[in-house]
C-alpha positions in Angstrom: -14.5 25.0 20.9 -11.2 23.3 19.9 -11.3 21.3 23.1 -14.9 20.2 22.5 -14.0 19.1 18.9 -11.0 17.2 20.3 -13.1 15.3 22.7 -15.8 14.7 20.1 -13.1 13.0 18.0 -11.9 10.8 20.9 -13.9 7.8 19.4 -11.4 7.7 16.5 -8.7 6.6 19.0 -11.1 3.9 20.2 -11.7 2.7 16.7 -7.9 2.7 16.1 -7.4 0.5 19.2 -10.1 -1.9 18.1 -8.5 -2.1 14.7 -5.3 -3.1 16.4 -7.0 -6.2 17.8 -6.6 -7.7 14.4 -2.9 -7.7 14.7 -3.0 -8.8 18.3 -5.1 -11.8 17.3 -2.5 -12.9 14.9 0.0 -12.8 17.7 -1.8 -15.5 19.6 -4.7 -14.6 21.8 -6.9 -17.0 19.9 -5.2 -19.7 22.0 -7.6 -18.8 24.8 -11.3 -20.0 24.5 -13.5 -17.0 23.4 -15.7 -16.6 26.4 -12.9 -17.0 28.9 -10.9 -14.4 26.9 -13.9 -12.1 27.1 -14.0 -12.6 30.9 -10.3 -11.8 31.3 -10.7 -8.7 29.1 -13.6 -7.1 31.1 -12.2 -8.2 34.5 -8.8 -6.7 34.0 -10.2 -3.7 32.0 -12.9 -3.1 34.7 -10.2 -3.1 37.4 -8.2 -0.5 35.5 -11.2 1.7 35.0 -12.3 1.4 38.7 -8.8 2.5 39.9 -9.1 5.5 37.5 -12.5 6.5 38.9 -11.4 6.2 42.5 -8.3 8.4 41.8 -10.1 11.1 39.8 -13.8 11.4 40.8 -15.7 11.9 44.0 -17.6 9.1 45.6 -21.2 9.1 44.5 -24.4 7.5 45.8 -26.5 6.2 42.9 -30.2 5.5 43.1 -31.6 2.0 42.5 -32.9 3.3 39.1 -29.4 4.5 38.1 -27.8 1.2 39.1 -30.5 -0.5 37.0 -29.4 1.6 34.0 -25.7 0.7 34.6 -26.8 -2.9 34.9 -28.7 -2.7 31.6 -25.5 -1.4 29.9 -23.7 -4.4 31.4 -26.2 -6.8 29.9 -25.9 -5.1 26.5 -22.1 -5.3 26.8 -22.1 -9.0 27.8 -24.4 -9.9 24.9 -22.3 -7.8 22.4 -18.9 -9.3 23.3 -20.1 -12.9 23.8 -21.8 -13.0 20.4 -18.8 -11.2 18.8 -16.2 -13.6 20.1 -18.2 -16.8 19.3 -19.5 -15.4 16.0 -16.0 -14.5 14.9 -14.9 -18.1 15.3 -17.8 -19.3 13.0 -17.2 -16.8 10.2 -14.5 -15.9 7.7 -12.6 -12.6 7.5 -14.7 -11.0 4.7 -18.0 -11.7 6.6 -16.7 -10.4 9.9 -15.4 -7.2 8.3 -18.5 -6.4 6.4 -20.8 -7.1 9.4 -18.7 -4.8 11.5 -20.0 -1.9 9.3 -23.5 -2.5 10.7 -22.7 -1.3 14.2 -22.7 2.4 13.2 -25.8 1.9 11.1 -27.6 0.5 14.2 -26.2 3.4 16.3 -27.6 6.0 14.0 -31.0 4.3 13.8 -31.2 4.0 17.6 -29.9 7.6 18.0 -32.8 8.9 15.9 -35.5 6.5 17.4 -34.4 6.5 21.1 -32.6 9.9 21.6 -34.6 11.9 19.1 -31.5 13.0 17.3 -31.9 14.8 14.0 -30.3 13.2 10.9 -29.5 16.2 8.6 -28.7 15.9 4.9 -25.0 16.7 5.5 -24.7 14.0 8.2 -26.6 11.5 6.0 -24.3 12.2 3.1 -21.2 11.8 5.4 -22.4 8.5 6.8 -23.2 7.2 3.3 -19.7 8.2 2.1 -18.0 6.6 5.1 -20.1 3.4 4.6 -19.2 3.2 0.9 -15.5 3.9 1.6 -15.3 1.1 4.2 -17.0 -1.4 1.8 -14.6 -0.4 -1.0 -11.6 -1.0 1.3 -12.9 -4.4 2.5 -13.8 -5.4 -1.1 -10.3 -4.7 -2.2 -8.8 -6.6 0.7 -10.9 -9.8 0.9 -12.4 -12.2 -1.6 -16.1 -11.3 -1.4 -16.9 -14.5 -3.1 -16.0 -16.1 0.2 -19.0 -14.4 1.8 -21.0 -17.6 1.5 -18.2 -19.7 3.0 -18.9 -19.0 6.7 -21.7 -20.4 8.8 -25.1 -18.7 9.0 -25.1 -19.1 12.7 -21.9 -17.1 12.9 -23.4 -14.4 10.7 -26.4 -14.2 12.9 -24.3 -13.9 16.1 -22.3 -11.0 14.6 -25.5 -9.3 13.6 -26.7 -9.6 17.2 -23.3 -8.3 18.4 -23.5 -5.3 16.1 -26.9 -4.3 17.5 -26.0 -5.0 21.1 -22.9 -2.8 20.9 -24.9 0.0 19.3 -27.4 -0.3 22.2 -24.5 -0.3 24.7 -23.4 3.0 23.1 -26.7 4.8 22.6 -28.4 3.9 25.9 -25.3 5.1 27.8 -25.7 8.7 26.5 -28.0 10.0 29.3 -25.7 8.6 32.0 -22.6 9.9 30.2 -24.1 13.4 30.1 -25.3 13.3 33.7 -22.1 11.9 35.2 -19.0 11.3 33.0 -17.7 9.0 30.3 -15.2 7.5 32.8 -17.8 6.7 35.5 -20.3 5.3 33.0 -17.7 3.0 31.3 -16.4 1.9 34.7 -19.7 0.9 36.4 -21.1 -0.7 33.2 -17.9 -2.8 32.8 -17.6 -3.7 36.5 -21.2 -4.9 36.6 -20.6 -7.1 33.5 -17.7 -9.0 35.1 -19.9 -11.5 37.0 -22.1 -12.0 33.9 -19.0 -12.9 31.9 -17.7 -15.0 34.7 -20.9 -17.1 34.7 -20.2 -18.1 31.1 -16.8 -19.5 31.8 -18.0 -22.7 33.5 -20.4 -23.2 30.6 -17.6 -22.9 28.1 -15.5 -25.4 30.3 -18.4 -27.8 30.2 -19.0 -27.5 26.4 -15.3 -27.5 25.5 -13.3 -29.2 28.2 -10.3 -29.9 25.9 -9.9 -26.2 25.0 -8.2 -25.5 28.4 -5.7 -28.3 28.1 -3.2 -26.4 25.9 -3.3 -22.8 26.8 0.3 -21.7 26.8 1.3 -18.8 29.1 3.7 -17.1 26.7 4.7 -13.5 26.3 2.6 -12.9 23.1 -0.5 -14.3 24.8 0.0 -12.3 28.0 0.6 -9.2 25.9 -2.5 -9.8 23.8 -4.7 -10.2 27.0 -3.2 -7.0 28.4 -3.8 -5.1 25.1 -7.4 -6.3 25.1 -8.0 -5.4 28.7 -6.1 -2.1 29.1 -6.2 -0.5 25.6 -9.1 -2.0 23.7 -11.4 -2.1 26.8 -10.4 0.5 29.5 -9.0 3.2 27.2 -11.2 2.5 24.1 -14.5 2.4 26.0 -13.6 5.6 27.9 -12.8 7.3 24.6 -15.9 6.0 22.9 -18.1 7.3 25.7 -16.1 10.5 25.9 -17.3 11.3 22.3 -20.9 10.9 23.5 -20.3 13.7 26.0 -19.7 16.2 23.2 -21.5 14.8 20.1 -24.6 13.0 19.0 -24.6 9.2 18.7 -24.8 9.5 14.9 -21.7 11.7 14.8 -19.8 9.3 17.1 -20.9 6.3 15.1 -19.1 7.4 11.9 -15.7 6.8 13.6 -16.6 3.1 13.9 -16.1 2.7 10.1 -12.4 3.3 10.6 -11.9 0.1 12.6 -11.5 -2.4 9.7 -9.4 0.1 7.7 -7.0 0.6 10.7 -6.8 -3.2 11.1 -5.8 -3.6 7.4 -3.1 -0.8 7.7 -1.7 -2.3 10.9 -1.7 -5.8 9.3 0.4 -4.4 6.4 2.7 -2.6 8.8 3.4 -5.3 11.4 2.5 -8.5 9.6 3.7 -7.7 6.0 0.2 -8.4 4.7 -0.8 -7.2 1.3 -2.9 -4.0 0.9 -5.9 -4.3 -1.4 -6.4 -2.0 -4.4 -9.3 -0.2 -2.8 -7.5 1.1 0.3 -6.6 4.5 -1.1 -9.9 5.2 -2.8 -12.0 3.8 0.0 -9.9 5.5 2.6 -10.5 8.8 0.8 -14.2 8.3 0.8 -14.2 7.4 4.5 -12.1 10.5 5.4 -14.5 12.7 3.4 -17.5 11.2 5.2 -16.0 11.7 8.6 -15.1 15.3 7.6 -18.6 16.0 6.5 -20.2 14.7 9.7 -17.8 16.6 12.1 -17.7 19.7 10.0 -21.4 20.0 10.9 
């Protein structure tokens, strides 16, 4: 039972690693055009996952239908990261942080509609507390009057990204349960590599000057490796691992921790100020996660 609870909480590590991307971005990976960066992320991360599969799991023969399911996850993943990276460039920090909260909401809705999961009163209360806590933290950190400052196109792309990542999570559950979190994350990521690769020439055509000044420095190399190894290979494995042991709605609540972790790491490593709502909002978030996983 303790082992099952531990694995059910593995998505918290994933959310922590995704929160760390905020600090990494400040260290310089924005110097790489967004679609090219997404390609490097999944190509290197997919390679790490594939090596792990080959070292730890037996060789399997998947049916065409199963490969089609892995391929569908790859399409959802490609759409999620592409719209996220481009949308982030077109929005401000307050918009991006608030829109991030929609991913677990979409996951919960899809879990109920697609997987037939039951949303109990305790779980509903926990999700509501976690949502409120995250909003309180973000409201204390950012100037919410700046919500109107970003472009509507960026907001629309981030909404699409939130839904696509929710679909990438929920539709993976049957495969995760049948095989494993590692195999599902690996084959979905590997199949997405050519999809991301096809977008790089498009970006080169649209933004030819963006590749003229990409410095190969230690911070940028470290940022790419962080994105590929930690926030892709390790984080996606942990995210899917939670789906082996818990409902999608229970896993989704951990996603609320991502912006909170980003703010804490920004204060720790970048000497950024911490907003007034961090303590109260963090308490509400913790209470919400506790309610969901106590059930």
